C-alpha positions, 0 to 999 in steps of 0.5 A: 133367893127365897122359897115360894109359898106355892112350892111349900104348899105343894110339899106340905100337900104331898106330906099330908098323910104324915102325922105331925108335919109343920113348918116355920118361916125363917128368913125367906125359907122354911124349916120342916118339923115332924112331931116337933123334931126338925127333919129338914127344910125348904131352901131356894125351892129345894127340899133338903132333909137331914142326912141320917144314914137310913135316909141316905140308903133310901135315896141312894142317888140323892145329892148332898147340898148346903141350904146356905153358905156355911151350913152342913150338907143335907140330902136333896130330895128331887122326886117330890112328885112321888108321894109315897117315897117322900113320905117314907123319906120323912118318916125315915129321917124322923126315926133317925133323928129320934135315935 
């Protein structure tokens, strides 16, 4: 099942305060980038982020899910309405990816 553009636009709006957020469509889903680094994606209308240790700690109740069969598990962010938490999670993943 492909992700809807409405959900994508909502997530991008929630992240509008984060510098350098971009996305690329790929096979009906969307890969998310922060300042050129892959940080996660939108899969089946779910926001999944790379599970860097600091992000797992920031989101202790988040489940680990696979974006598609055979993929590595990623951190699911359910509280996408909480703009500050979402921005913090993305910045945390970006910092962890750059280590």
